[in-house]
N, C-alpha and C positions, 0 to 999 in steps of 0.2 A: 248740141248732141244730134249726128244723125247715124242712123242705123240703116243694113242693107240686106235685103235677101235677095233670091235668085231673081223675082221678080219686081220688088217694090223697093222704095225709098221711103224710109219714115223719117221725117225732119219737122223741125219746128214750123208752127204755123206763122203764116206772113200776113201782113193787113192786104196784100195783091190775091189773096184767098177766098177773101167775102163772098165774091160772085159764083165762085165753084162751091163753096161751102153751102150757100144757102139754094143752090140749084139740087143739092141733094138733102139737106137739111129740113127742107119745106115739104117734103114728102109724108104723107100721114103714116105710112107703112114703117117709119123709121124712128123718129122719137117717142111717141108714146109707148112702144113696147118696151123702149129702153129707159123711159122714165121722164122724158123732157118732151113738151108740146115742140110742133114744127115751127120752124122760123117764119116767121110773117114778112121780111123783108131784107134786102142785101144789108142794109143800115143795121139791123138787129144781129145778122151774122157777124157784122164786122165789129159790132160791141161786144160779143162773145168772144172772138177772137183777142181783141184788146183785154177782156176782164178775166175770162176762163181758161181760154187755151194758151194764154201766154207763160201758164205756169211751167216750171220746170217737171219734165216727164212727160208732156202731152205732145203727141207726135200727130202730123198730118199724115195720111197713107196717100202716096202717091204711087203710081204705075211708073216704072224706071222710063220707058220711052215718051211720056208726056208731062211728068210733073205738075198734073192736077189733083188739087185735093179731093179724093172720093171717100173719104172716111177720118176718122180719128180713131186714137188709140194712146191710152195713158197707162202708166205707172206711177202713182201716187204713194209715198213712203209715209209711214207711221201717222202721226195725228191728223195730217192733212187728208188722210182717207176717209171714206164713210164709213168704214169698219173700226171698232176700236181695236188698234193694232200697235205694235211696237215701232220703234225706229228700224229696226233689223227686220223689216215685214212690209211689203207692196200690196197694194190693190190695183188690178188691171181692170180696166172698163173701155169699151170699145162700140163703134158702130161703123155700118158700111152704107153707101149708096145703094139704092135698090139693082141698078143696072150689073152690080158686080158680085150680087149674091150668088150662091151655088157655083163659084168657082175656084174654092179654096183659098183665096185671097186672106180672109181672116183668121183662118188658122196658120197660115203663114205668117202673118203680122205677129200674132199672139206668140208663136213660136220664138220669135226673134226678141219680141221684148221680154218673156218669160229668160233666154239664154243671156240677156242683156242684164237682168236684174240678179241672177244666180251667179253668171261668172264677172261681170263687170262690176256690180254694187255688193255683190256677196250677201246677198239676202238669205235669210233662213226660211222664210214661206213668202208664197205668193198667194193672194186670195183673190176671187172674182165672184159675182153674182149675177142673177139674171130674175126676171121678175116670171111669175105663172104666167104660161101662154107663149112665151118667148125659146121655142123648141129650137131655132137656129143658133141662139145663144148657148143653150145649153150644149147642142152637139159641136160647135166649134171648141167649147172648153173640154169636153170629153175626148175630142180628137187630138188635144195638146197636152193630156195626162192629168188635168184637173179631177181631182176626186170629190165626190159629195162630201160636205162636212155637217151642215145643219140647215134649218128652216128656219126663217124670222118670219112669224105671221104677223101681220097688224104693222108693217111698217108704214109709215106715214111717208109719203111721196109729196113735199112741198111745191116742186115744180109743175105735178099735174092736180094738184089739190085732192088726193084721193090716199087710200090705205090698200097696200099690196102684200102679197106674199113673195117673200125673196128667198130663193136657193141659193145658199152658199156651198161656194167649191174652194178648195186648196190645194197647192201642191208645196212640196216640202223639197229644200234644196237637194236630199238625199234622194227622193223619190226620182228628180231630173236628172242628177248625177247618173243613177242605175240606169235609167232611159237612153242617157247619152252613151254610155258604155255598152249598150245593146244586151245588157242582162234583163230588161224588164221591157215589155211593149205595152201599150195602151189600147 
């Protein structure tokens, strides 16, 4: 599955993406705020592509003009999600390399994955979350129409070996449809 926006191609990760993935995923400003440790080597990034990023619904974020993986966005369905959701629901998670922050890339990618989830997959709800202190993720979700749902305090994060507060947001298909029809703005 390949998704396309005005500026982006969202495509499956390839083994050849390992060096580009490492370039952005090694930055300590990226992973820890999203709940995972910085990558330590190209080999580790390669292994993550094979074991985690190769599943259905995981996309490399690339700019149309260069096809370099600059981030990741995923739409994980049902029981494969980190949230207790049904098969008719999905969870979006994402991150973006620091040089691309503040350029509207992540809201553009999120909006396309939301469209795909509601229009193509006919999901009823799409969920997303962010940890305390991740204001950029909160803003990206709000720009795309996600609304606060609840907070989970004391969430164990095995990847970082810590306990966090996670803010959970949701968008319903009805909310998305109303926004697309221009009857509601976010």
